C-alpha positions as CSV (number, residue, x, y, z in Angstrom):
1,M,-44.4,19.3,-52.7
2,T,-41.2,17.5,-51.6
3,Q,-39.2,20.6,-52.4
4,A,-41.5,22.8,-50.4
5,M,-41.4,20.3,-47.5
6,S,-37.6,20.3,-47.7
7,E,-37.6,24.1,-47.6
8,M,-39.8,24.1,-44.5
9,L,-37.6,21.6,-42.8
10,K,-34.5,23.7,-43.6
11,C,-36.1,26.9,-42.4
12,K,-37.1,25.2,-39.1
13,K,-33.5,23.8,-38.7
14,L,-32.2,27.3,-39.3
15,N,-34.4,28.7,-36.6
16,C,-33.2,26.1,-34.2
17,H,-29.6,26.9,-35.1
18,V,-30.2,30.7,-34.6
19,A,-31.8,30.0,-31.2
20,R,-28.8,27.9,-30.3
21,V,-26.4,30.6,-31.4
22,D,-28.4,33.2,-29.3
23,Y,-28.2,30.8,-26.4
24,L,-24.4,30.4,-26.8
25,L,-23.9,34.2,-27.1
26,V,-25.8,34.8,-23.9
27,A,-23.9,32.1,-22.1
28,K,-20.6,33.6,-23.4
29,Q,-21.6,37.1,-22.1
30,L,-22.5,35.7,-18.7
31,K,-19.2,33.9,-18.4
32,R,-17.4,37.1,-19.3
33,L,-19.2,38.9,-16.5
34,F,-18.5,36.0,-14.1
35,H,-14.8,36.0,-14.9
36,R,-14.6,39.8,-14.6
37,S,-16.2,39.8,-11.2
38,W,-13.8,37.0,-10.1
39,R,-10.8,39.0,-11.4
40,K,-11.9,42.0,-9.4
41,M,-12.3,39.9,-6.3
42,A,-8.8,38.4,-6.7
43,E,-7.3,41.9,-7.3
44,T,-8.9,43.4,-4.2
45,R,-7.8,40.4,-2.1
46,S,-4.3,40.5,-3.5
47,S,-4.1,44.2,-2.8
48,S,-5.3,43.8,0.7
49,F,-2.9,41.0,1.3
50,R,0.0,43.0,-0.1
51,A,-1.0,46.0,2.1
52,F,-1.1,43.8,5.1
53,K,2.3,42.2,4.4
54,K,3.7,45.7,3.8
55,A,2.4,46.8,7.1
56,Q,3.9,43.7,8.8
57,L,7.3,44.4,7.3
58,V,7.2,48.0,8.3
59,R,6.2,47.0,11.8
60,M,9.0,44.4,12.0
61,E,11.7,46.8,10.6
62,K,10.6,49.7,12.8
63,P,13.0,50.3,15.8
64,Q,11.7,50.6,19.3
65,A,10.7,54.1,20.3
66,T,13.0,55.8,22.9
67,K,11.7,57.5,26.1
68,S,12.7,61.0,25.1
69,I,10.6,64.1,24.5
70,N,10.2,63.1,20.8
71,G,8.9,59.7,21.8
72,P,5.2,60.6,22.0
73,F,5.4,62.2,18.6
74,S,7.0,59.1,17.0
75,A,4.5,56.8,18.7
76,H,1.6,58.9,17.5
77,Q,3.0,58.9,13.9
78,G,3.5,55.1,14.0
79,T,-0.1,54.4,15.1
80,T,-1.8,56.5,12.3
81,P,-0.7,54.3,9.4
82,H,-1.8,51.2,11.4
83,M,-5.2,52.7,11.7
84,D,-5.3,53.6,8.0
85,L,-4.4,50.0,7.2
86,L,-7.3,48.7,9.4
87,V,-9.7,51.1,7.7
88,K,-8.5,50.0,4.2
89,E,-8.9,46.3,5.3
90,E,-12.5,47.0,6.4
91,E,-13.1,48.7,3.1
92,Y,-11.7,45.8,1.1
93,K,-13.8,43.3,3.1
94,R,-16.9,45.3,2.3
95,L,-16.0,45.4,-1.4
96,N,-15.3,41.6,-1.4
97,A,-18.8,41.0,0.2
98,E,-20.4,43.3,-2.4
99,L,-18.6,41.5,-5.3
100,E,-19.5,38.1,-3.9
101,A,-23.2,39.1,-3.7
102,K,-23.1,40.5,-7.3
103,T,-21.4,37.4,-8.6
104,A,-24.0,35.2,-6.9
105,Q,-26.8,37.2,-8.3
106,I,-25.3,37.2,-11.8
107,V,-24.8,33.4,-11.7
108,R,-28.3,32.9,-10.5
109,Q,-29.7,35.1,-13.3
110,A,-27.5,33.3,-15.8
111,E,-28.8,29.9,-14.7
112,E,-32.4,31.0,-14.9
113,L,-31.9,32.5,-18.3
114,M,-30.0,29.4,-19.6
115,N,-32.8,27.1,-18.3
116,K,-35.4,29.3,-19.9
117,E,-33.7,29.5,-23.2
118,Q,-33.0,25.7,-23.1
119,N,-36.7,24.9,-22.4
120,E,-37.8,27.3,-25.2
121,T,-35.5,25.8,-27.7
122,L,-36.5,22.3,-26.8
123,S,-40.2,23.1,-27.0
124,K,-39.7,24.8,-30.4
125,A,-37.7,22.0,-31.7
126,I,-40.2,19.4,-30.6
127,S,-43.2,21.3,-32.0
128,S,-41.3,21.9,-35.3
129,H,-40.5,18.2,-35.6
130,L,-44.1,17.2,-34.8
131,S,-45.5,19.7,-37.4
132,T,-43.0,18.6,-40.0
133,D,-43.9,14.9,-39.4
134,L,-47.6,15.7,-39.7
135,D,-47.1,17.7,-42.9
136,I,-45.1,14.9,-44.4
137,E,-47.7,12.3,-43.5
138,V,-50.6,14.5,-44.9
139,D,-48.6,15.1,-48.1
140,K,-47.9,11.3,-48.5
141,E,-51.6,10.6,-48.0
142,E,-52.6,13.2,-50.6
143,I,-50.1,11.7,-53.1
144,R,-51.3,8.1,-52.4
145,N,-55.0,9.0,-52.4
146,P,-55.5,12.1,-54.6
147,S,-58.9,13.9,-54.4
148,P,-61.4,13.6,-57.2
149,S,-61.2,17.3,-57.9
150,A,-57.5,17.2,-58.4
151,T,-57.8,14.2,-60.7
152,T,-60.5,15.9,-62.8
153,E,-58.3,19.0,-63.1
154,N,-55.3,16.9,-64.2
155,Q,-57.5,15.0,-66.7
156,T,-58.9,18.2,-68.2
157,S,-55.4,19.7,-68.6
158,A,-54.1,16.4,-70.2
159,K,-57.1,16.3,-72.5
160,A,-56.4,19.9,-73.6
161,A,-52.9,19.0,-74.5
162,N,-54.1,15.9,-76.3
163,K,-56.6,17.8,-78.3
164,K,-54.0,20.2,-79.6
165,T,-51.9,17.4,-80.8
166,V,-54.9,15.8,-82.4
167,V,-55.7,19.0,-84.3
168,K,-52.2,19.0,-85.7
169,S,-52.4,15.4,-86.7
170,T,-55.7,15.7,-88.6
171,V,-54.0,17.8,-91.2
172,Q,-51.5,15.0,-91.8
173,S,-53.6,11.8,-92.1
174,R,-56.9,10.0,-91.2
175,P,-56.7,6.2,-90.6
176,S,-59.8,4.2,-91.4
177,S,-59.7,0.7,-89.9
178,A,-61.8,-0.2,-86.8
179,A,-58.9,-2.1,-85.3
180,Q,-56.7,0.9,-85.5
181,R,-59.5,3.0,-83.9
182,K,-59.6,0.6,-80.9
183,K,-55.9,0.6,-80.7
184,V,-55.6,4.4,-80.8
185,S,-58.4,4.8,-78.3
186,K,-56.5,2.5,-75.9
187,T,-53.2,4.3,-76.4
188,T,-54.8,7.7,-76.0
189,K,-56.4,6.5,-72.7
190,A,-53.1,5.2,-71.5
191,S,-51.4,8.5,-72.6
192,T,-54.0,10.5,-70.6
193,V,-53.4,8.4,-67.6
194,D,-49.6,8.9,-68.0
195,D,-50.1,12.6,-68.3
196,V,-52.2,12.7,-65.2
197,A,-49.5,10.8,-63.3
198,I,-46.9,13.2,-64.6
199,H,-49.0,16.2,-63.7
200,T,-49.6,15.1,-60.1
201,D,-45.9,15.4,-59.3
202,F,-45.3,19.1,-59.6
203,L,-41.6,18.9,-59.6
204,D,-41.4,16.6,-62.7
205,F,-44.2,18.4,-64.6
206,S,-43.2,20.1,-67.9
207,L,-45.7,21.1,-70.5
208,A,-43.1,21.0,-73.3
209,K,-42.2,17.4,-72.3
210,T,-45.8,16.2,-72.3
211,I,-46.5,17.8,-75.7
212,S,-43.3,16.3,-77.2
213,N,-44.3,12.9,-75.8
214,I,-47.8,13.1,-77.3
215,E,-46.4,14.3,-80.7
216,S,-43.9,11.4,-80.8
217,K,-46.7,9.0,-80.1
218,L,-48.9,10.6,-82.8
219,E,-46.0,10.5,-85.3
220,E,-45.6,6.8,-84.6
221,G,-49.1,6.3,-86.1
222,M,-51.3,6.1,-83.0
223,I,-54.0,8.4,-84.6
224,H,-57.6,7.5,-85.3
225,E,-60.8,9.1,-86.2
226,D,-62.0,8.4,-82.6
227,V,-59.4,11.0,-81.4
228,V,-60.9,13.4,-83.9
229,D,-64.3,12.6,-82.6
230,E,-63.1,13.8,-79.2
231,V,-62.3,17.2,-80.8
232,I,-65.3,17.2,-83.2
233,P,-68.6,15.9,-81.7
234,S,-70.8,13.3,-83.5
235,V,-72.9,16.1,-84.8
236,G,-69.9,17.5,-86.7
237,E,-70.3,14.9,-89.4
238,E,-73.4,16.6,-90.6
239,M,-71.5,20.0,-90.6
240,S,-69.9,21.2,-93.8
241,S,-66.1,21.2,-94.1
242,E,-66.0,25.0,-93.8
243,A,-68.0,24.9,-90.6
244,Q,-65.7,22.1,-89.2
245,I,-62.7,24.3,-90.1
246,R,-64.2,27.3,-88.3
247,F,-65.1,25.1,-85.3
248,L,-61.6,23.7,-85.3
249,Q,-60.0,27.1,-85.6
250,A,-62.1,28.5,-82.7
251,K,-61.1,25.4,-80.7
252,L,-57.5,26.0,-81.7
253,R,-57.6,29.6,-80.5
254,V,-59.0,28.5,-77.2
255,L,-56.4,25.8,-76.8
256,Q,-53.7,28.3,-77.8
257,E,-54.8,30.7,-75.1
258,E,-54.9,27.9,-72.6
259,L,-51.4,26.8,-73.7
260,N,-50.1,30.4,-73.3
261,R,-51.6,30.6,-69.9
262,L,-50.1,27.3,-68.8
263,S,-46.7,28.2,-70.2
264,Y,-46.9,31.6,-68.4
265,E,-47.7,29.8,-65.1
266,N,-45.0,27.3,-65.8
267,N,-42.4,30.0,-66.4
268,K,-43.6,31.8,-63.2
269,K,-43.3,28.6,-61.2
270,E,-39.8,28.0,-62.6
271,E,-38.8,31.5,-61.6
272,E,-40.1,30.9,-58.1
273,N,-38.3,27.6,-58.1
274,D,-35.0,29.3,-59.1
275,S,-35.5,32.0,-56.4
276,L,-36.3,29.3,-53.8
277,T,-33.2,27.3,-54.8
278,A,-31.0,30.5,-54.5
279,K,-32.6,31.1,-51.1
280,I,-31.9,27.5,-50.1
281,K,-28.2,28.0,-51.2
282,Q,-28.0,31.1,-49.1
283,V,-29.6,29.4,-46.1
284,E,-27.2,26.5,-46.5
285,E,-24.2,28.8,-46.6
286,E,-25.5,30.7,-43.6
287,R,-26.0,27.3,-41.8
288,N,-22.5,26.3,-42.6
289,R,-21.2,29.6,-41.4
290,L,-23.2,29.3,-38.2
291,Q,-22.0,25.8,-37.7
292,R,-18.4,27.0,-38.0
293,T,-19.1,29.8,-35.5
294,T,-20.8,27.4,-33.1
295,S,-17.8,25.1,-33.3
296,V,-15.5,28.0,-32.6
297,Q,-17.7,29.2,-29.7
298,Q,-17.8,25.6,-28.4
299,T,-14.0,25.6,-28.3
300,Q,-14.0,29.0,-26.6
301,M,-16.6,27.7,-24.1
302,E,-14.3,24.8,-23.3
303,K,-11.4,27.2,-22.8
304,Q,-13.5,29.3,-20.6
305,K,-14.6,26.3,-18.5
306,A,-10.9,25.4,-18.0
307,L,-10.2,29.0,-17.0
308,A,-13.2,28.9,-14.6
309,E,-11.9,25.7,-13.0
310,D,-8.4,27.3,-12.6
311,S,-10.0,30.4,-11.1
312,S,-12.1,28.2,-8.7
313,R,-8.9,26.5,-7.6
314,K,-7.2,29.8,-7.1
315,C,-10.2,31.0,-5.2
316,E,-10.0,28.1,-2.8
317,G,-6.3,28.9,-2.2
318,L,-7.2,32.5,-1.6
319,Q,-9.9,31.5,0.8
320,Q,-7.3,29.6,2.8
321,E,-5.1,32.6,2.8
322,V,-8.0,34.7,3.9
323,A,-8.6,32.4,6.9
324,T,-4.9,32.7,7.9
325,L,-5.1,36.5,7.4
326,K,-8.2,36.6,9.7
327,K,-6.2,34.8,12.4
328,E,-3.4,37.3,12.0
329,I,-6.0,40.1,12.1
330,D,-7.3,38.8,15.4
331,G,-3.8,38.9,16.8
332,L,-3.3,42.4,15.4
333,K,-6.5,43.5,17.1
334,R,-5.3,42.3,20.5
335,A,-2.0,44.1,19.8
336,Q,-4.0,47.1,18.8
337,K,-5.8,47.1,22.2
338,Q,-2.5,47.0,24.0
339,A,-1.2,49.7,21.8
340,A,-4.3,51.8,22.5
341,S,-3.7,51.6,26.3
342,A,-0.1,52.6,25.7
343,H,-1.3,55.3,23.4
344,S,-3.5,56.9,26.0
345,A,-0.6,57.2,28.4
346,T,1.6,58.6,25.7
347,E,-1.1,61.1,24.9
348,V,-1.2,62.3,28.5
349,R,2.6,62.8,28.3
350,L,2.2,64.5,25.0
351,N,-0.3,66.9,26.3
352,R,2.0,67.9,29.2
353,A,4.9,68.3,26.8
354,L,2.7,70.4,24.5
355,E,1.8,72.7,27.5
356,E,5.5,73.1,28.3
357,A,6.3,73.7,24.7
358,E,3.5,76.4,24.6
359,K,5.0,78.1,27.7
360,C,8.5,78.0,26.1
361,R,7.0,79.5,22.9
362,T,5.5,82.4,24.9
363,E,8.8,83.1,26.7
364,L,10.6,82.8,23.4
365,N,8.3,85.4,21.9
366,K,8.8,87.7,24.8
367,I,12.6,87.4,24.5
368,R,12.4,87.9,20.8
369,Q,10.3,91.1,21.3
370,S,12.8,92.4,23.9
371,S,15.7,91.6,21.6
372,K,13.9,93.5,18.9
373,D,13.4,96.5,21.0
374,A,17.1,96.5,22.1
375,A,18.2,96.1,18.5
376,N,16.0,99.1,17.5
377,Q,17.6,101.2,20.2
378,E,21.1,100.2,19.3
379,H,20.3,100.9,15.7
380,Q,19.2,104.4,16.6
381,K,22.4,104.9,18.6
382,V,24.4,103.7,15.7
383,E,22.7,106.1,13.4
384,L,23.4,109.0,15.8
385,L,27.0,108.0,16.1
386,Q,27.4,107.8,12.4
387,A,26.0,111.3,12.0
388,E,28.4,112.6,14.6
389,N,31.2,110.7,12.9
390,K,30.4,112.4,9.6
391,K,30.4,115.8,11.3
392,L,33.8,115.1,12.9
393,E,35.2,113.9,9.6
394,K,34.1,117.1,8.0
395,Q,35.7,119.1,10.8
396,K,38.8,117.0,10.5
397,A,38.9,117.7,6.8
398,E,38.5,121.4,7.4
399,L,41.3,121.4,10.1
400,I,43.6,119.5,7.7
401,G,43.0,122.1,5.1
402,G,43.8,124.9,7.6
403,F,46.9,123.1,8.7
404,K,48.0,122.8,5.0
405,K,47.4,126.5,4.5
406,Q,49.3,127.4,7.7
407,L,52.3,125.1,6.6
408,K,52.4,127.0,3.3
409,L,52.4,130.3,5.1
410,I,55.1,129.0,7.4
411,D,57.2,128.0,4.3
412,V,56.7,131.5,2.9
413,L,57.6,133.2,6.1
414,K,60.7,131.0,6.4
415,R,61.8,132.0,3.0
416,Q,61.1,135.7,3.8
417,K,63.2,135.3,7.0
418,M,66.0,133.8,5.0
419,H,65.8,136.6,2.5
420,F,65.8,139.1,5.3
421,E,68.9,137.5,6.9
422,A,70.7,137.4,3.6
423,A,69.9,141.1,3.1
424,K,71.1,141.9,6.5
425,M,74.3,140.0,5.9
426,L,74.8,141.8,2.6
427,S,74.2,145.1,4.2
428,F,76.7,144.3,7.0
429,T,79.4,143.3,4.5
430,E,78.8,146.5,2.5
431,E,79.2,148.6,5.6
432,E,82.4,146.8,6.5
433,F,83.7,147.2,2.9
434,M,83.0,150.8,3.1
435,K,84.6,151.1,6.5
436,A,87.6,149.2,5.1
437,L,87.7,151.6,2.2
438,D,87.5,154.4,4.6
439,W,90.4,153.0,6.6
440,G,92.4,152.6,3.5
441,T,92.0,156.2,2.7
């Protein structure tokens, strides 16, 4: 009974530990969500702050615009990033508001869930403690004041064990004195009472121990015919020895069957006890493991609390920065209004400049078209001149060829002339020679 009660208490404690572990896991997940949302808020705020500072630096480093024709263009280009920054700032504000609403909702849900889990665990723990206390009190009352049915059952089981030992002892010896009979009857009654006391406590009950105790008492000489009379009734004296033997053998078979049944039940109970002890060991190991995990989670919770406090301090600092940034934004809005009025004037100038530029473009297109036409005409003239030039070059080549042929003819004629002159000279000298010959004759 005490072992069963201890098992019940351990199971209830284990349920309490499991509920506490579930509660800690839920709290840990909620803290992670909370820190994640805070981190997102801090990132968005830091990004908006960086963008604002960057815009400020760009505005401070930017030179003043000149009053030339390119002035409106540069002013228009300078106002567009400013407008983009304002749009981004509004978007970041909206995201910050959404994140703050989400974090507030998550924190509210976490608090509700934590309160609910805490109330459930407290109610379960109180009910389990009350039920265990009531069970312990009832079991104590049963042990102190056992019911008559239980005592009768215990007495019958003890008597069965005593009868078996008496049957064994009848074979050994039969005492005869009346004093010994009274003594043995007293000892047997005491032994049955002891057996009942042993049998009521289920944890200390062992059939082998009770049988060995009875046998030891019987071996010490505490046997009498009155014990035999408990096995054999008073009518058995009139029975023959064979009938008594048959009766005792039948009684022995019945007692043997009862003994086998009780031993089987005992073995079964011992197996159940072993399995329960193994389960208890497993439960204790699991409880130790859960205790270690809870201690680790407790340390993690403390760390997370410290981180949450740091993040809250950082959040306060960021809120102060946001207040200063709001003031700067108000100043920027005023400057933006002034810039908008200047921007309208520059837009008028820009429109005029655009109209003039459009006129210049049309004139430029006309000039380009006229220059294209003139270029085409000149190209055609050049092509004609090139064709004429080619013709003249061909004629020049033909004339040069004719001149070369004429020069060759002139050379030939000159040679012929020289030949003719030489022939004339020769003919003249011959005539003179002949004349001279004639004179000589």
